[in-house]
Biopython code that builds the backbone (N, CA, C, O; Angstrom):
import numpy as np
from Bio.PDB.StructureBuilder import StructureBuilder

atoms = [
    (1, "MET", "N", (30.736, 0.454, -5.522)),
    (1, "MET", "CA", (30.570, -0.320, -6.735)),
    (1, "MET", "C", (29.178, -0.043, -7.308)),
    (1, "MET", "O", (28.180, -0.065, -6.588)),
    (2, "HIS", "N", (29.135, 0.210, -8.583)),
    (2, "HIS", "CA", (27.864, 0.400, -9.266)),
    (2, "HIS", "C", (27.232, -0.957, -9.587)),
    (2, "HIS", "O", (27.919, -1.976, -9.659)),
    (3, "ILE", "N", (25.937, -0.948, -9.772)),
    (3, "ILE", "CA", (25.219, -2.196, -10.074)),
    (3, "ILE", "C", (25.784, -2.841, -11.324)),
    (3, "ILE", "O", (25.970, -4.057, -11.362)),
    (4, "ARG", "N", (26.057, -2.053, -12.342)),
    (4, "ARG", "CA", (26.600, -2.605, -13.592)),
    (4, "ARG", "C", (27.948, -3.286, -13.349)),
    (4, "ARG", "O", (28.233, -4.323, -13.949)),
    (5, "GLU", "N", (28.773, -2.716, -12.479)),
    (5, "GLU", "CA", (30.068, -3.323, -12.152)),
    (5, "GLU", "C", (29.878, -4.649, -11.418)),
    (5, "GLU", "O", (30.565, -5.631, -11.699)),
    (6, "PHE", "N", (28.936, -4.663, -10.474)),
    (6, "PHE", "CA", (28.659, -5.903, -9.752)),
    (6, "PHE", "C", (28.116, -6.968, -10.698)),
    (6, "PHE", "O", (28.477, -8.140, -10.599)),
    (7, "GLN", "N", (27.254, -6.555, -11.608)),
    (7, "GLN", "CA", (26.684, -7.494, -12.571)),
    (7, "GLN", "C", (27.789, -8.058, -13.469)),
    (7, "GLN", "O", (27.778, -9.250, -13.776)),
    (8, "ALA", "N", (28.725, -7.236, -13.885)),
    (8, "ALA", "CA", (29.849, -7.699, -14.705)),
    (8, "ALA", "C", (30.746, -8.652, -13.917)),
    (8, "ALA", "O", (31.243, -9.632, -14.470)),
    (9, "LEU", "N", (30.953, -8.376, -12.649)),
    (9, "LEU", "CA", (31.764, -9.250, -11.797)),
    (9, "LEU", "C", (31.126, -10.633, -11.668)),
    (9, "LEU", "O", (31.802, -11.652, -11.813)),
    (10, "ILE", "N", (29.827, -10.663, -11.397)),
    (10, "ILE", "CA", (29.106, -11.930, -11.288)),
    (10, "ILE", "C", (29.147, -12.670, -12.629)),
    (10, "ILE", "O", (29.320, -13.888, -12.662)),
    (11, "GLU", "N", (28.991, -11.941, -13.721)),
    (11, "GLU", "CA", (29.061, -12.533, -15.056)),
    (11, "GLU", "C", (30.418, -13.195, -15.276)),
    (11, "GLU", "O", (30.498, -14.324, -15.761)),
    (12, "GLU", "N", (31.480, -12.485, -14.915)),
    (12, "GLU", "CA", (32.833, -13.015, -15.108)),
    (12, "GLU", "C", (33.066, -14.269, -14.262)),
    (12, "GLU", "O", (33.668, -15.233, -14.735)),
    (13, "MET", "N", (32.599, -14.257, -13.033)),
    (13, "MET", "CA", (32.839, -15.381, -12.128)),
    (13, "MET", "C", (32.014, -16.612, -12.460)),
    (13, "MET", "O", (32.513, -17.734, -12.369)),
    (14, "TYR", "N", (30.753, -16.417, -12.847)),
    (14, "TYR", "CA", (29.827, -17.544, -12.881)),
    (14, "TYR", "C", (29.097, -17.795, -14.200)),
    (14, "TYR", "O", (28.300, -18.730, -14.280)),
    (15, "SER", "N", (29.343, -16.993, -15.232)),
    (15, "SER", "CA", (28.481, -17.038, -16.417)),
    (15, "SER", "C", (28.378, -18.411, -17.065)),
    (15, "SER", "O", (27.290, -18.799, -17.489)),
    (16, "SER", "N", (29.467, -19.156, -17.155)),
    (16, "SER", "CA", (29.372, -20.458, -17.828)),
    (16, "SER", "C", (28.454, -21.409, -17.060)),
    (16, "SER", "O", (27.649, -22.115, -17.667)),
    (17, "LYS", "N", (28.568, -21.432, -15.747)),
    (17, "LYS", "CA", (27.674, -22.272, -14.935)),
    (17, "LYS", "C", (26.233, -21.771, -15.011)),
    (17, "LYS", "O", (25.298, -22.558, -15.154)),
    (18, "ASP", "N", (26.067, -20.452, -14.912)),
    (18, "ASP", "CA", (24.723, -19.865, -14.878)),
    (18, "ASP", "C", (23.971, -20.118, -16.176)),
    (18, "ASP", "O", (22.804, -20.510, -16.151)),
    (19, "ARG", "N", (24.618, -19.903, -17.289)),
    (19, "ARG", "CA", (23.947, -20.098, -18.572)),
    (19, "ARG", "C", (23.650, -21.578, -18.829)),
    (19, "ARG", "O", (22.629, -21.912, -19.429)),
    (20, "ALA", "N", (24.528, -22.447, -18.384)),
    (20, "ALA", "CA", (24.272, -23.887, -18.528)),
    (20, "ALA", "C", (23.096, -24.323, -17.656)),
    (20, "ALA", "O", (22.328, -25.204, -18.043)),
    (21, "ARG", "N", (22.958, -23.715, -16.494)),
    (21, "ARG", "CA", (21.866, -24.045, -15.582)),
    (21, "ARG", "C", (20.533, -23.566, -16.147)),
    (21, "ARG", "O", (19.518, -24.250, -16.022)),
    (22, "GLY", "N", (20.540, -22.393, -16.767)),
    (22, "GLY", "CA", (19.333, -21.843, -17.378)),
    (22, "GLY", "C", (18.452, -21.081, -16.400)),
    (22, "GLY", "O", (18.690, -21.068, -15.193)),
    (23, "THR", "N", (17.446, -20.458, -16.951)),
    (23, "THR", "CA", (16.561, -19.589, -16.171)),
    (23, "THR", "C", (15.752, -20.329, -15.111)),
    (23, "THR", "O", (15.747, -19.890, -13.961)),
    (24, "PRO", "N", (15.064, -21.430, -15.433)),
    (24, "PRO", "CA", (14.227, -22.063, -14.401)),
    (24, "PRO", "C", (15.013, -22.490, -13.156)),
    (24, "PRO", "O", (14.584, -22.231, -12.032)),
    (25, "ALA", "N", (16.155, -23.137, -13.356)),
    (25, "ALA", "CA", (16.947, -23.595, -12.209)),
    (25, "ALA", "C", (17.577, -22.413, -11.467)),
    (25, "ALA", "O", (17.688, -22.437, -10.242)),
    (26, "THR", "N", (17.982, -21.395, -12.199)),
    (26, "THR", "CA", (18.547, -20.209, -11.560)),
    (26, "THR", "C", (17.494, -19.501, -10.723)),
    (26, "THR", "O", (17.781, -19.012, -9.631)),
    (27, "PHE", "N", (16.278, -19.451, -11.242)),
    (27, "PHE", "CA", (15.194, -18.837, -10.484)),
    (27, "PHE", "C", (14.936, -19.613, -9.189)),
    (27, "PHE", "O", (14.674, -19.004, -8.151)),
    (28, "LEU", "N", (15.006, -20.924, -9.235)),
    (28, "LEU", "CA", (14.822, -21.730, -8.018)),
    (28, "LEU", "C", (15.913, -21.419, -6.992)),
    (28, "LEU", "O", (15.624, -21.320, -5.800)),
    (29, "TRP", "N", (17.164, -21.265, -7.440)),
    (29, "TRP", "CA", (18.245, -20.894, -6.515)),
    (29, "TRP", "C", (17.961, -19.527, -5.899)),
    (29, "TRP", "O", (18.142, -19.326, -4.698)),
    (30, "PHE", "N", (17.513, -18.587, -6.738)),
    (30, "PHE", "CA", (17.170, -17.249, -6.248)),
    (30, "PHE", "C", (16.095, -17.340, -5.168)),
    (30, "PHE", "O", (16.211, -16.709, -4.117)),
    (31, "MET", "N", (15.055, -18.120, -5.425)),
    (31, "MET", "CA", (13.962, -18.246, -4.454)),
    (31, "MET", "C", (14.428, -18.910, -3.162)),
    (31, "MET", "O", (13.958, -18.561, -2.079)),
    (32, "GLU", "N", (15.343, -19.860, -3.271)),
    (32, "GLU", "CA", (15.904, -20.476, -2.059)),
    (32, "GLU", "C", (16.603, -19.416, -1.214)),
    (32, "GLU", "O", (16.461, -19.395, 0.008)),
    (33, "GLU", "N", (17.355, -18.542, -1.868)),
    (33, "GLU", "CA", (18.034, -17.467, -1.131)),
    (33, "GLU", "C", (17.044, -16.483, -0.526)),
    (33, "GLU", "O", (17.266, -15.985, 0.577)),
    (34, "VAL", "N", (15.956, -16.196, -1.230)),
    (34, "VAL", "CA", (14.914, -15.329, -0.665)),
    (34, "VAL", "C", (14.331, -15.979, 0.592)),
    (34, "VAL", "O", (14.076, -15.295, 1.583)),
    (35, "GLY", "N", (14.123, -17.277, 0.554)),
    (35, "GLY", "CA", (13.628, -18.004, 1.722)),
    (35, "GLY", "C", (14.592, -17.923, 2.897)),
    (35, "GLY", "O", (14.179, -17.754, 4.044)),
    (36, "GLU", "N", (15.887, -18.044, 2.597)),
    (36, "GLU", "CA", (16.891, -17.921, 3.666)),
    (36, "GLU", "C", (16.910, -16.507, 4.247)),
    (36, "GLU", "O", (17.100, -16.326, 5.449)),
    (37, "LEU", "N", (16.713, -15.511, 3.390)),
    (37, "LEU", "CA", (16.625, -14.133, 3.883)),
    (37, "LEU", "C", (15.389, -13.961, 4.759)),
    (37, "LEU", "O", (15.445, -13.304, 5.799)),
    (38, "ALA", "N", (14.276, -14.552, 4.337)),
    (38, "ALA", "CA", (13.046, -14.467, 5.139)),
    (38, "ALA", "C", (13.262, -15.074, 6.524)),
    (38, "ALA", "O", (12.809, -14.521, 7.526)),
    (39, "SER", "N", (13.942, -16.194, 6.576)),
    (39, "SER", "CA", (14.235, -16.837, 7.871)),
    (39, "SER", "C", (15.136, -15.956, 8.726)),
    (39, "SER", "O", (14.920, -15.822, 9.930)),
    (40, "ALA", "N", (16.146, -15.357, 8.103)),
    (40, "ALA", "CA", (17.062, -14.489, 8.846)),
    (40, "ALA", "C", (16.336, -13.250, 9.363)),
    (40, "ALA", "O", (16.604, -12.793, 10.474)),
    (41, "LEU", "N", (15.421, -12.706, 8.566)),
    (41, "LEU", "CA", (14.637, -11.555, 9.018)),
    (41, "LEU", "C", (13.719, -11.932, 10.174)),
    (41, "LEU", "O", (13.560, -11.165, 11.124)),
    (42, "ALA", "N", (13.121, -13.104, 10.091)),
    (42, "ALA", "CA", (12.227, -13.557, 11.159)),
    (42, "ALA", "C", (12.999, -13.781, 12.448)),
    (42, "ALA", "O", (12.504, -13.477, 13.533)),
    (43, "ASP", "N", (14.209, -14.313, 12.333)),
    (43, "ASP", "CA", (15.038, -14.577, 13.508)),
    (43, "ASP", "C", (15.542, -13.257, 14.094)),
    (43, "ASP", "O", (15.406, -13.005, 15.291)),
    (44, "GLY", "N", (16.119, -12.427, 13.239)),
    (44, "GLY", "CA", (16.524, -11.082, 13.635)),
    (44, "GLY", "C", (17.642, -10.957, 14.637)),
    (44, "GLY", "O", (17.984, -9.839, 15.023)),
    (45, "ARG", "N", (18.225, -12.048, 15.075)),
    (45, "ARG", "CA", (19.246, -11.958, 16.118)),
    (45, "ARG", "C", (20.659, -11.859, 15.557)),
    (45, "ARG", "O", (21.516, -11.207, 16.153)),
    (46, "ASP", "N", (20.909, -12.496, 14.425)),
    (46, "ASP", "CA", (22.259, -12.570, 13.882)),
    (46, "ASP", "C", (22.407, -11.586, 12.731)),
    (46, "ASP", "O", (22.072, -11.909, 11.591)),
    (47, "ARG", "N", (22.905, -10.393, 13.019)),
    (47, "ARG", "CA", (23.027, -9.341, 12.011)),
    (47, "ARG", "C", (24.002, -9.725, 10.900)),
    (47, "ARG", "O", (23.788, -9.363, 9.743)),
    (48, "GLU", "N", (25.055, -10.441, 11.229)),
    (48, "GLU", "CA", (26.014, -10.864, 10.207)),
    (48, "GLU", "C", (25.350, -11.825, 9.228)),
    (48, "GLU", "O", (25.545, -11.698, 8.019)),
    (49, "ASN", "N", (24.579, -12.775, 9.719)),
    (49, "ASN", "CA", (23.858, -13.692, 8.852)),
    (49, "ASN", "C", (22.857, -12.932, 7.981)),
    (49, "ASN", "O", (22.710, -13.228, 6.795)),
    (50, "LEU", "N", (22.183, -11.968, 8.561)),
    (50, "LEU", "CA", (21.221, -11.165, 7.809)),
    (50, "LEU", "C", (21.917, -10.429, 6.659)),
    (50, "LEU", "O", (21.415, -10.399, 5.536)),
    (51, "ARG", "N", (23.060, -9.847, 6.949)),
    (51, "ARG", "CA", (23.828, -9.149, 5.916)),
    (51, "ARG", "C", (24.249, -10.104, 4.799)),
    (51, "ARG", "O", (24.166, -9.761, 3.620)),
    (52, "GLU", "N", (24.698, -11.295, 5.173)),
    (52, "GLU", "CA", (25.092, -12.304, 4.183)),
    (52, "GLU", "C", (23.910, -12.724, 3.311)),
    (52, "GLU", "O", (24.063, -12.897, 2.101)),
    (53, "GLU", "N", (22.742, -12.887, 3.913)),
    (53, "GLU", "CA", (21.566, -13.308, 3.146)),
    (53, "GLU", "C", (21.106, -12.212, 2.181)),
    (53, "GLU", "O", (20.682, -12.515, 1.065)),
    (54, "PHE", "N", (21.185, -10.943, 2.595)),
    (54, "PHE", "CA", (20.875, -9.858, 1.660)),
    (54, "PHE", "C", (21.837, -9.905, 0.469)),
    (54, "PHE", "O", (21.416, -9.753, -0.678)),
    (55, "ALA", "N", (23.116, -10.112, 0.743)),
    (55, "ALA", "CA", (24.114, -10.182, -0.329)),
    (55, "ALA", "C", (23.831, -11.362, -1.261)),
    (55, "ALA", "O", (23.939, -11.229, -2.480)),
    (56, "ASP", "N", (23.472, -12.510, -0.694)),
    (56, "ASP", "CA", (23.173, -13.688, -1.510)),
    (56, "ASP", "C", (21.974, -13.444, -2.421)),
    (56, "ASP", "O", (21.993, -13.818, -3.594)),
    (57, "VAL", "N", (20.929, -12.815, -1.879)),
    (57, "VAL", "CA", (19.743, -12.518, -2.689)),
    (57, "VAL", "C", (20.123, -11.584, -3.832)),
    (57, "VAL", "O", (19.703, -11.790, -4.971)),
    (58, "MET", "N", (20.912, -10.564, -3.532)),
    (58, "MET", "CA", (21.326, -9.629, -4.582)),
    (58, "MET", "C", (22.155, -10.343, -5.644)),
    (58, "MET", "O", (21.953, -10.115, -6.837)),
    (59, "ALA", "N", (23.072, -11.194, -5.236)),
    (59, "ALA", "CA", (23.922, -11.908, -6.187)),
    (59, "ALA", "C", (23.094, -12.819, -7.087)),
    (59, "ALA", "O", (23.347, -12.893, -8.289)),
    (60, "TRP", "N", (22.112, -13.510, -6.523)),
    (60, "TRP", "CA", (21.290, -14.404, -7.340)),
    (60, "TRP", "C", (20.318, -13.632, -8.224)),
    (60, "TRP", "O", (19.976, -14.107, -9.307)),
    (61, "LEU", "N", (19.864, -12.460, -7.795)),
    (61, "LEU", "CA", (19.037, -11.622, -8.663)),
    (61, "LEU", "C", (19.858, -11.164, -9.867)),
    (61, "LEU", "O", (19.384, -11.194, -11.003)),
    (62, "VAL", "N", (21.096, -10.738, -9.605)),
    (62, "VAL", "CA", (21.996, -10.328, -10.682)),
    (62, "VAL", "C", (22.288, -11.503, -11.608)),
    (62, "VAL", "O", (22.323, -11.341, -12.827)),
    (63, "THR", "N", (22.494, -12.669, -11.039)),
    (63, "THR", "CA", (22.723, -13.870, -11.844)),
    (63, "THR", "C", (21.551, -14.128, -12.779)),
    (63, "THR", "O", (21.741, -14.398, -13.965)),
    (64, "LEU", "N", (20.358, -14.046, -12.249)),
    (64, "LEU", "CA", (19.155, -14.262, -13.053)),
    (64, "LEU", "C", (19.064, -13.216, -14.174)),
    (64, "LEU", "O", (18.720, -13.546, -15.309)),
    (65, "ALA", "N", (19.367, -11.983, -13.854)),
    (65, "ALA", "CA", (19.373, -10.927, -14.879)),
    (65, "ALA", "C", (20.411, -11.225, -15.952)),
    (65, "ALA", "O", (20.150, -11.023, -17.138)),
    (66, "ASN", "N", (21.575, -11.698, -15.554)),
    (66, "ASN", "CA", (22.606, -12.043, -16.527)),
    (66, "ASN", "C", (22.151, -13.157, -17.458)),
    (66, "ASN", "O", (22.341, -13.070, -18.671)),
    (67, "VAL", "N", (21.558, -14.190, -16.904)),
    (67, "VAL", "CA", (21.073, -15.304, -17.720)),
    (67, "VAL", "C", (20.044, -14.806, -18.737)),
    (67, "VAL", "O", (19.977, -15.307, -19.859)),
    (68, "GLU", "N", (19.246, -13.817, -18.333)),
    (68, "GLU", "CA", (18.208, -13.264, -19.206)),
    (68, "GLU", "C", (18.684, -12.063, -20.025)),
    (68, "GLU", "O", (17.896, -11.439, -20.735)),
    (69, "ASN", "N", (19.982, -11.744, -19.920)),
    (69, "ASN", "CA", (20.572, -10.612, -20.653)),
    (69, "ASN", "C", (19.867, -9.288, -20.363)),
    (69, "ASN", "O", (19.562, -8.515, -21.272)),
    (70, "ILE", "N", (19.615, -9.046, -19.077)),
    (70, "ILE", "CA", (18.997, -7.798, -18.620)),
    (70, "ILE", "C", (20.055, -6.956, -17.908)),
    (70, "ILE", "O", (20.706, -7.435, -16.980)),
    (71, "ASP", "N", (20.226, -5.723, -18.333)),
    (71, "ASP", "CA", (21.109, -4.778, -17.676)),
    (71, "ASP", "C", (20.313, -4.161, -16.520)),
    (71, "ASP", "O", (19.446, -3.314, -16.737)),
    (72, "LEU", "N", (20.613, -4.591, -15.303)),
    (72, "LEU", "CA", (19.836, -4.129, -14.149)),
    (72, "LEU", "C", (19.970, -2.629, -13.911)),
    (72, "LEU", "O", (18.999, -1.970, -13.537)),
    (73, "GLU", "N", (21.145, -2.096, -14.120)),
    (73, "GLU", "CA", (21.314, -0.661, -13.902)),
    (73, "GLU", "C", (20.394, 0.122, -14.839)),
    (73, "GLU", "O", (19.774, 1.104, -14.431)),
    (74, "GLU", "N", (20.311, -0.310, -16.075)),
    (74, "GLU", "CA", (19.405, 0.333, -17.031)),
    (74, "GLU", "C", (17.942, 0.109, -16.622)),
    (74, "GLU", "O", (17.130, 1.032, -16.677)),
    (75, "ALA", "N", (17.618, -1.102, -16.218)),
    (75, "ALA", "CA", (16.237, -1.418, -15.825)),
    (75, "ALA", "C", (15.787, -0.577, -14.630)),
    (75, "ALA", "O", (14.620, -0.197, -14.544)),
    (76, "LEU", "N", (16.697, -0.288, -13.720)),
    (76, "LEU", "CA", (16.351, 0.463, -12.514)),
    (76, "LEU", "C", (16.173, 1.954, -12.753)),
    (76, "LEU", "O", (15.716, 2.677, -11.868)),
    (77, "ARG", "N", (16.527, 2.410, -13.933)),
    (77, "ARG", "CA", (16.366, 3.835, -14.245)),
    (77, "ARG", "C", (14.912, 4.281, -14.191)),
    (77, "ARG", "O", (14.630, 5.474, -14.083)),
    (78, "LYS", "N", (13.987, 3.328, -14.267)),
    (78, "LYS", "CA", (12.568, 3.711, -14.214)),
    (78, "LYS", "C", (12.213, 4.363, -12.881)),
    (78, "LYS", "O", (11.167, 5.002, -12.764)),
    (79, "PHE", "N", (13.076, 4.207, -11.876)),
    (79, "PHE", "CA", (12.822, 4.800, -10.564)),
    (79, "PHE", "C", (13.520, 6.139, -10.362)),
    (79, "PHE", "O", (13.312, 6.776, -9.329)),
    (80, "THR", "N", (14.335, 6.587, -11.302)),
    (80, "THR", "CA", (15.139, 7.788, -11.079)),
    (80, "THR", "C", (14.316, 9.067, -11.014)),
    (80, "THR", "O", (14.746, 10.036, -10.389)),
    (81, "ASP", "N", (13.162, 9.096, -11.635)),
    (81, "ASP", "CA", (12.331, 10.302, -11.612)),
    (81, "ASP", "C", (11.182, 10.212, -10.618)),
    (81, "ASP", "O", (10.292, 11.062, -10.607)),
    (82, "GLY", "N", (11.206, 9.181, -9.785)),
    (82, "GLY", "CA", (10.149, 9.004, -8.801)),
    (82, "GLY", "C", (9.436, 7.686, -9.003)),
    (82, "GLY", "O", (9.843, 6.859, -9.818)),
    (83, "CYS", "N", (8.387, 7.506, -8.264)),
    (83, "CYS", "CA", (7.594, 6.286, -8.305)),
    (83, "CYS", "C", (7.037, 6.073, -9.722)),
    (83, "CYS", "O", (6.450, 6.988, -10.299)),
    (84, "PRO", "N", (7.216, 4.878, -10.278)),
    (84, "PRO", "CA", (6.649, 4.623, -11.608)),
    (84, "PRO", "C", (5.119, 4.737, -11.634)),
    (84, "PRO", "O", (4.542, 4.969, -12.697)),
    (85, "GLY", "N", (4.466, 4.578, -10.500)),
    (85, "GLY", "CA", (3.005, 4.661, -10.445)),
    (85, "GLY", "C", (2.488, 6.088, -10.391)),
    (85, "GLY", "O", (1.699, 6.502, -11.240)),
    (86, "CYS", "N", (2.936, 6.842, -9.386)),
    (86, "CYS", "CA", (2.409, 8.202, -9.197)),
    (86, "CYS", "C", (3.359, 9.276, -9.700)),
    (86, "CYS", "O", (2.954, 10.427, -9.864)),
    (87, "GLY", "N", (4.613, 8.923, -9.946)),
    (87, "GLY", "CA", (5.589, 9.877, -10.457)),
    (87, "GLY", "C", (6.215, 10.766, -9.399)),
    (87, "GLY", "O", (7.017, 11.641, -9.727)),
    (88, "LYS", "N", (5.867, 10.561, -8.139)),
    (88, "LYS", "CA", (6.389, 11.417, -7.070)),
    (88, "LYS", "C", (7.603, 10.776, -6.418)),
    (88, "LYS", "O", (7.751, 9.554, -6.405)),
    (89, "LEU", "N", (8.473, 11.627, -5.874)),
    (89, "LEU", "CA", (9.663, 11.132, -5.207)),
    (89, "LEU", "C", (9.307, 10.374, -3.925)),
    (89, "LEU", "O", (9.971, 9.398, -3.576)),
    (90, "GLN", "N", (8.280, 10.813, -3.237)),
    (90, "GLN", "CA", (7.726, 10.064, -2.108)),
    (90, "GLN", "C", (6.379, 9.512, -2.545)),
    (90, "GLN", "O", (5.410, 10.254, -2.706)),
    (91, "CYS", "N", (6.335, 8.211, -2.731)),
    (91, "CYS", "CA", (5.171, 7.543, -3.315)),
    (91, "CYS", "C", (3.891, 7.857, -2.538)),
    (91, "CYS", "O", (3.856, 7.827, -1.307)),
    (92, "THR", "N", (2.845, 8.157, -3.306)),
    (92, "THR", "CA", (1.524, 8.379, -2.723)),
    (92, "THR", "C", (0.499, 7.378, -3.275)),
    (92, "THR", "O", (-0.706, 7.556, -3.095)),
    (93, "CYS", "N", (0.978, 6.341, -3.938)),
    (93, "CYS", "CA", (0.084, 5.312, -4.475)),
    (93, "CYS", "C", (-0.675, 4.636, -3.334)),
    (93, "CYS", "O", (-0.083, 4.322, -2.301)),
    (94, "VAL", "N", (-1.927, 4.418, -3.501)),
    (94, "VAL", "CA", (-2.753, 3.795, -2.470)),
    (94, "VAL", "C", (-2.664, 2.273, -2.560)),
    (94, "VAL", "O", (-2.648, 1.597, -1.532)),
    (95, "GLU", "N", (-2.605, 1.734, -3.750)),
    (95, "GLU", "CA", (-2.670, 0.294, -3.951)),
    (95, "GLU", "C", (-1.374, -0.453, -3.655)),
    (95, "GLU", "O", (-1.393, -1.683, -3.611)),
    (96, "LYS", "N", (-0.263, 0.221, -3.454)),
    (96, "LYS", "CA", (1.007, -0.478, -3.202)),
    (96, "LYS", "C", (1.582, -0.105, -1.870)),
    (96, "LYS", "O", (2.646, -0.599, -1.497)),
]
sb = StructureBuilder()
sb.init_structure("model")
sb.init_model(0)
sb.init_chain("A")
sb.init_seg("    ")
for serial, (resi, resn, name, xyz) in enumerate(atoms, 1):
    if name == "N":
        sb.init_residue(resn, " ", resi, " ")
    sb.init_atom(name, np.array(xyz, "f"), 0.0, 1.0, " ", f" {name:<3s}", serial, name[0])
structure = sb.get_structure()
């Protein structure tokens, strides 16, 4: 599945709720999922839970992009030619 397809799927399933909730509340849900992923990474024992938390973070990031009318697949094109900082395929940036 391409990112654009996943974004369209999330839009179809949840758009009315997501848009009614708005950006600030959606961002809080996203951050809650990031926190759950952080806990799962720290625990490291339950691989299935870790996989679920990665999926949840991705779904909420896509949700946030949908609420803000951002095409993530298009936005990610900035990485197709290499690092946006140094322009190389294997980043040599010192500061990041």
